[in-house]
N, C-alpha and C positions, 0 to 999 in steps of 0.2 A: 524553164517555165514554158517556152513556145513548143516545145516537143510534147509536153505534158498537156497542153491546150489542143494540139493537131490530136493527139491520141483520143483524148475526151470526146473531142467534136466526131472524131471517126466511130466511137463507140456509140455516142447517143444517136447517130445519123443511121448505124447498123441496127441498132435496136428498134428504132422507130420504123424502118424498112420490113424487118423481119415480122414485127408486131402487127403492120398493117396486111402484110402478105398472109399470115395464118389467119387474120379475121376475115379475108375477102371470101366471097361466095365462091369463086374460082376453085380456090384450095379446098374449101369446106366440101365442096361437090365431089370433086377428085378424090379426096380422104375418106368421105362417106360412100362413095362407089367402091373403093380400093378394100376399105376395112369397113364393111358395114357395122360390125358391131362396136366401132369406134364411135359412132354417131352419139349415143346418149352422155358420152364423156369428153366430147371435143372441147366442151366449153370449159369443163373443168381443169382438163390438159391444157389448154390456152392460157387460163388465168395463172395455172401452176408455173408454166414455162416464162410466163410476163416476168411473175415475182423472182423467181430463181436467177433470171438474166439482169436484172434491175439492179439486184443487190451491190455485186461487184461494182457498177458505174457510180452508184450512190456512194459506196465506199471511197473511190478515187477522187469523187468530187470532194468529199470532205478531208480526205489527207493530203490532198494538193493543193488545199486553199493557201493564199497567198496574200501580198498586203491590199487593204481594200482600196477600192477606187473611188467609191462613196459611202458616206455612212449617215444613216438617219438620226440626227440629234435633238434634244429638246422637245418641243411641242411636235415636229415632225417625227420623232420615233415614237411619242406616244398615238399619233394618229395612224402612222404604218401598221403598228403592231393592233391597234384597235381593229382595223381593216382586215387583217390577217386573221385575227381571232372571229370576227365576225363572218369571214369567209369559210372558214373551218366548221364553225356552226352551222353555217347554211349547208355544207356539205352534209353534216350528221343529220339536218332537219329533212333534206331532200329524199334520205333513206327510207321515210316512212311511206313516200309513193312508189316505191321500186319494190317489186319481189326479187329480195335479196337473194333468196335461194335459186331462183333462176338466172339471175345475174352472174353468180358465182358458179354454177352448172352444177349445183347437188341437185336440183329438182330432176333435171335432164338425166341425171347419172342413176338417179333411184328409180324413176318411172320408164326411162326407156322411151323409143318411139320417136326421136326428135329429127328434124330435118334441118338443111341448112337455112331456107326460110324462116321456119320457125323460131330460129335464133335470133332474127332481128324484130323484136319487139318495138312499139312504137307508143309512147306515154305522153300525156300531156300533164306534167305537176303543176302546179301554182307557178315555179320557175320557169316552167318549159312556155309558159304564155307570154313571156318576156325575151328570152333567150333560149336557142335552140338546144345549145349544149352548156345547161348552166354549171355542170361538174368543170369543163374547160375552163370556162369564165371565173370561177371560184379558185380554180388551182391558180390561174393567171395571178389574180389579184394576191395570193399568197406568196407566189414567186417574186412578183416586182416589188413588193414592199418590204424585201429582204435587203441588208447590206450586201452590196456587190464586190467581189475581187474578181480578178481576170476568168478565174475557174468557174464560178458562179455565174457571172454575165455570159460566157460562151455557152455555158449550160442551159441559162435560161432563154436565151436567144434559140437555140435549137429546139427546146421543149415547145417554145411558143410558135415555131415554123411547123413541127409535126402537128400540134393542135389543129393549125389551120389546114394542113392538108390532110391530116388523118379525119377531120370532121367533113372536108370534101369527099373523101373516099367512104366514111360512114353512110353519109345522105345517098350516095349513089346505090348504096344497098337499101336503103331503107325507100328510096324511090322505085327500085325493083320489086320490092316486095309488098309497098302499099300505095304505089301509083298516083292517082291525083290527088288523092286525099292529103299526101304528104308533100305534093307540089305546092298544094294551096296553103298549107301550113308555113313551107319555106318562104312563100311569097309574103305573108304577113308578120314573120317573127324573124329579128336577125339573127345571126349565127353566134357569134362569139361575145357580142358586147351589146348590153339592153339600150334602146333607143327609146326616149318618151314617147315618141308618136308612132311607134311600131308595136304592137302587142295584141294579144287576144282577150277578149272578155271571157269571164267564166262560161257564159252560155254559148261564146263562138267556139270555144275549145271542146264543150261537151258536144255541140253539132259536129265537129270534125270527128271525134272518137266515135259517134254514133254511124258516121258515114263509112268508117273504116271496115273493110272485108276481113272480119275474123280469120285466122289462121287455123288450122287443123289443130293444133295444140290448145286453142284457146275455147 
């Protein structure tokens, strides 16, 4: 079991590092300069590579599962599952506030003319008014309401660490692309976990978005 945990931890860490590297503005600019025709397809290829590399890690996580360290039972199991289902529905609900085709890379691939900075979009959906990375927050709710064995625990810990580090790297790109507007947003809204005393009203969110400098692709 120890060797399985070590291998899995290494794979998750390598996946997170590669995922963040390929998402960085520096790598995007290098790739766009070296292969200009790659630009419109970069986001689509990035998502495809992410899915393909994730599948074997998920398979190992399920194949190597062992004795439970803890298990939600009774009322706690109902509560844990309710939270997980609510979080899953929350992810689905937030999709209505995203341009899903742009997120997947299909729009850039069809229309062409994309640049690295144009791929760093800044949205303030209803959930973004309370937490800067709602998908990360909702994913953490799903992850930590599951029954835990050693394999799932080590995976959950590394994924949580990646969400924290990845969110910081993502915000550096958004600061580079959107400057003071994103800096003001970051001062008002917490990163991964909502706090009752830190949020944006609807009018404040609209004011921030109206102050944003539109990219060439908007």
